mmCIF file of the C-alpha atoms, coordinates in Angstrom:
data_MODEL
# 
_entry.id   MODEL 
# 
loop_
_atom_site.group_PDB 
_atom_site.id 
_atom_site.type_symbol 
_atom_site.label_atom_id 
_atom_site.label_alt_id 
_atom_site.label_comp_id 
_atom_site.label_asym_id 
_atom_site.label_entity_id 
_atom_site.label_seq_id 
_atom_site.pdbx_PDB_ins_code 
_atom_site.Cartn_x 
_atom_site.Cartn_y 
_atom_site.Cartn_z 
_atom_site.occupancy 
_atom_site.B_iso_or_equiv 
_atom_site.pdbx_formal_charge 
_atom_site.auth_seq_id 
_atom_site.auth_comp_id 
_atom_site.auth_asym_id 
_atom_site.auth_atom_id 
_atom_site.pdbx_PDB_model_num 
ATOM 1  C CA . MET A 1 1  ? -20.859 -117.605 -41.950 1.00 0.00 ? 1  MET A CA 1 
ATOM 2  C CA . SER A 1 2  ? -17.552 -116.065 -40.618 1.00 0.00 ? 2  SER A CA 1 
ATOM 3  C CA . ASN A 1 3  ? -14.315 -117.604 -41.705 1.00 0.00 ? 3  ASN A CA 1 
ATOM 4  C CA . ALA A 1 4  ? -13.839 -118.612 -38.908 1.00 0.00 ? 4  ALA A CA 1 
ATOM 5  C CA . GLN A 1 5  ? -16.720 -120.984 -39.511 1.00 0.00 ? 5  GLN A CA 1 
ATOM 6  C CA . ILE A 1 6  ? -15.518 -121.745 -42.292 1.00 0.00 ? 6  ILE A CA 1 
ATOM 7  C CA . GLU A 1 7  ? -11.983 -122.183 -41.298 1.00 0.00 ? 7  GLU A CA 1 
ATOM 8  C CA . PHE A 1 8  ? -13.676 -125.102 -38.078 1.00 0.00 ? 8  PHE A CA 1 
ATOM 9  C CA . HIS A 1 9  ? -15.742 -126.306 -40.775 1.00 0.00 ? 9  HIS A CA 1 
ATOM 10 C CA . LYS A 1 10 ? -13.023 -127.102 -43.397 1.00 0.00 ? 10 LYS A CA 1 
ATOM 11 C CA . SER A 1 11 ? -10.849 -128.674 -40.921 1.00 0.00 ? 11 SER A CA 1 
ATOM 12 C CA . LYS A 1 12 ? -13.053 -130.923 -39.528 1.00 0.00 ? 12 LYS A CA 1 
ATOM 13 C CA . ILE A 1 13 ? -13.330 -132.165 -43.272 1.00 0.00 ? 13 ILE A CA 1 
ATOM 14 C CA . ARG A 1 14 ? -9.273  -132.964 -43.510 1.00 0.00 ? 14 ARG A CA 1 
ATOM 15 C CA . LEU A 1 15 ? -9.350  -134.447 -40.265 1.00 0.00 ? 15 LEU A CA 1 
ATOM 16 C CA . ASN A 1 16 ? -13.002 -137.136 -41.152 1.00 0.00 ? 16 ASN A CA 1 
ATOM 17 C CA . ALA A 1 17 ? -10.524 -137.112 -45.002 1.00 0.00 ? 17 ALA A CA 1 
ATOM 18 C CA . MET A 1 18 ? -7.354  -138.521 -42.793 1.00 0.00 ? 18 MET A CA 1 
ATOM 19 C CA . VAL A 1 19 ? -9.467  -140.795 -41.123 1.00 0.00 ? 19 VAL A CA 1 
ATOM 20 C CA . LYS A 1 20 ? -11.634 -142.248 -44.094 1.00 0.00 ? 20 LYS A CA 1 
ATOM 21 C CA . TYR A 1 21 ? -8.383  -142.323 -46.789 1.00 0.00 ? 21 TYR A CA 1 
ATOM 22 C CA . LEU A 1 22 ? -5.165  -144.157 -46.553 1.00 0.00 ? 22 LEU A CA 1 
ATOM 23 C CA . SER A 1 23 ? -3.901  -142.913 -50.077 1.00 0.00 ? 23 SER A CA 1 
ATOM 24 C CA . GLY A 1 24 ? -1.954  -139.778 -50.591 1.00 0.00 ? 24 GLY A CA 1 
ATOM 25 C CA . PHE A 1 25 ? -3.604  -139.175 -53.671 1.00 0.00 ? 25 PHE A CA 1 
ATOM 26 C CA . ASP A 1 26 ? -6.972  -139.259 -52.101 1.00 0.00 ? 26 ASP A CA 1 
ATOM 27 C CA . LEU A 1 27 ? -6.198  -136.756 -49.535 1.00 0.00 ? 27 LEU A CA 1 
ATOM 28 C CA . SER A 1 28 ? -4.988  -134.477 -51.713 1.00 0.00 ? 28 SER A CA 1 
ATOM 29 C CA . GLU A 1 29 ? -7.684  -134.775 -53.876 1.00 0.00 ? 29 GLU A CA 1 
ATOM 30 C CA . VAL A 1 30 ? -9.741  -133.131 -51.088 1.00 0.00 ? 30 VAL A CA 1 
ATOM 31 C CA . ASP A 1 31 ? -7.068  -130.544 -49.875 1.00 0.00 ? 31 ASP A CA 1 
ATOM 32 C CA . LEU A 1 32 ? -6.939  -129.642 -54.117 1.00 0.00 ? 32 LEU A CA 1 
ATOM 33 C CA . LYS A 1 33 ? -10.822 -129.012 -53.298 1.00 0.00 ? 33 LYS A CA 1 
ATOM 34 C CA . LEU A 1 34 ? -10.504 -127.330 -50.099 1.00 0.00 ? 34 LEU A CA 1 
ATOM 35 C CA . ARG A 1 35 ? -8.367  -124.858 -51.008 1.00 0.00 ? 35 ARG A CA 1 
ATOM 36 C CA . GLY A 1 36 ? -8.010  -125.124 -54.861 1.00 0.00 ? 36 GLY A CA 1 
ATOM 37 C CA . PRO A 1 37 ? -5.407  -125.344 -57.356 1.00 0.00 ? 37 PRO A CA 1 
ATOM 38 C CA . GLY A 1 38 ? -3.240  -121.248 -57.029 1.00 0.00 ? 38 GLY A CA 1 
ATOM 39 C CA . ASP A 1 39 ? -2.092  -120.287 -60.114 1.00 0.00 ? 39 ASP A CA 1 
ATOM 40 C CA . ILE A 1 40 ? -0.187  -122.895 -62.282 1.00 0.00 ? 40 ILE A CA 1 
ATOM 41 C CA . PHE A 1 41 ? 2.427   -119.461 -63.919 1.00 0.00 ? 41 PHE A CA 1 
ATOM 42 C CA . GLY A 1 42 ? 2.203   -117.606 -61.100 1.00 0.00 ? 42 GLY A CA 1 
ATOM 43 C CA . LYS A 1 43 ? 2.967   -117.081 -57.447 1.00 0.00 ? 43 LYS A CA 1 
ATOM 44 C CA . MET A 1 44 ? -0.351  -118.239 -55.959 1.00 0.00 ? 44 MET A CA 1 
ATOM 45 C CA . GLN A 1 45 ? -0.162  -121.143 -53.942 1.00 0.00 ? 45 GLN A CA 1 
ATOM 46 C CA . SER A 1 46 ? -4.054  -121.788 -54.041 1.00 0.00 ? 46 SER A CA 1 
ATOM 47 C CA . GLY A 1 47 ? -7.343  -120.449 -54.217 1.00 0.00 ? 47 GLY A CA 1 
ATOM 48 C CA . PHE A 1 48 ? -9.006  -120.862 -57.492 1.00 0.00 ? 48 PHE A CA 1 
ATOM 49 C CA . PRO A 1 49 ? -8.002  -119.436 -60.752 1.00 0.00 ? 49 PRO A CA 1 
ATOM 50 C CA . LYS A 1 50 ? -10.726 -117.968 -63.673 1.00 0.00 ? 50 LYS A CA 1 
ATOM 51 C CA . LEU A 1 51 ? -10.812 -120.314 -66.479 1.00 0.00 ? 51 LEU A CA 1 
ATOM 52 C CA . GLN A 1 52 ? -12.147 -119.474 -69.234 1.00 0.00 ? 52 GLN A CA 1 
ATOM 53 C CA . PHE A 1 53 ? -13.534 -122.571 -70.144 1.00 0.00 ? 53 PHE A CA 1 
ATOM 54 C CA . ALA A 1 54 ? -13.969 -125.826 -67.693 1.00 0.00 ? 54 ALA A CA 1 
ATOM 55 C CA . ASP A 1 55 ? -13.420 -125.901 -63.283 1.00 0.00 ? 55 ASP A CA 1 
ATOM 56 C CA . LEU A 1 56 ? -10.818 -127.692 -62.395 1.00 0.00 ? 56 LEU A CA 1 
ATOM 57 C CA . ILE A 1 57 ? -13.172 -129.604 -60.494 1.00 0.00 ? 57 ILE A CA 1 
ATOM 58 C CA . ALA A 1 58 ? -16.779 -129.717 -61.592 1.00 0.00 ? 58 ALA A CA 1 
ATOM 59 C CA . ASP A 1 59 ? -15.377 -130.875 -65.126 1.00 0.00 ? 59 ASP A CA 1 
ATOM 60 C CA . GLN A 1 60 ? -12.804 -133.466 -64.031 1.00 0.00 ? 60 GLN A CA 1 
ATOM 61 C CA . GLU A 1 61 ? -14.350 -136.105 -65.338 1.00 0.00 ? 61 GLU A CA 1 
ATOM 62 C CA . ILE A 1 62 ? -14.523 -134.774 -69.077 1.00 0.00 ? 62 ILE A CA 1 
ATOM 63 C CA . LEU A 1 63 ? -10.174 -132.705 -68.824 1.00 0.00 ? 63 LEU A CA 1 
ATOM 64 C CA . ILE A 1 64 ? -9.560  -136.301 -67.457 1.00 0.00 ? 64 ILE A CA 1 
ATOM 65 C CA . GLN A 1 65 ? -11.129 -138.722 -70.952 1.00 0.00 ? 65 GLN A CA 1 
ATOM 66 C CA . ALA A 1 66 ? -10.316 -135.399 -72.993 1.00 0.00 ? 66 ALA A CA 1 
ATOM 67 C CA . LYS A 1 67 ? -6.472  -135.643 -71.683 1.00 0.00 ? 67 LYS A CA 1 
ATOM 68 C CA . ARG A 1 68 ? -6.871  -139.166 -72.658 1.00 0.00 ? 68 ARG A CA 1 
ATOM 69 C CA . GLY A 1 69 ? -7.644  -138.580 -76.030 1.00 0.00 ? 69 GLY A CA 1 
ATOM 70 C CA . CYS A 1 70 ? -11.272 -139.931 -75.554 1.00 0.00 ? 70 CYS A CA 1 
ATOM 71 C CA . ILE A 1 71 ? -13.698 -137.481 -76.783 1.00 0.00 ? 71 ILE A CA 1 
# 
């Protein structure tokens, strides 16, 4: 798949999300999944950092539980 096709599909996902959700939090979650969180302490504003122990998208539930002290 070319970069243009990938960006086209991402645009469709964003537009569908704006139709589906009213909450800015829900929209930002869709955007996070598409763009990535970037570099928390650096200059990269998007993309996926290479974490040693967790994936911010795939491990979202367990990270939330850990933050709450449930684990």
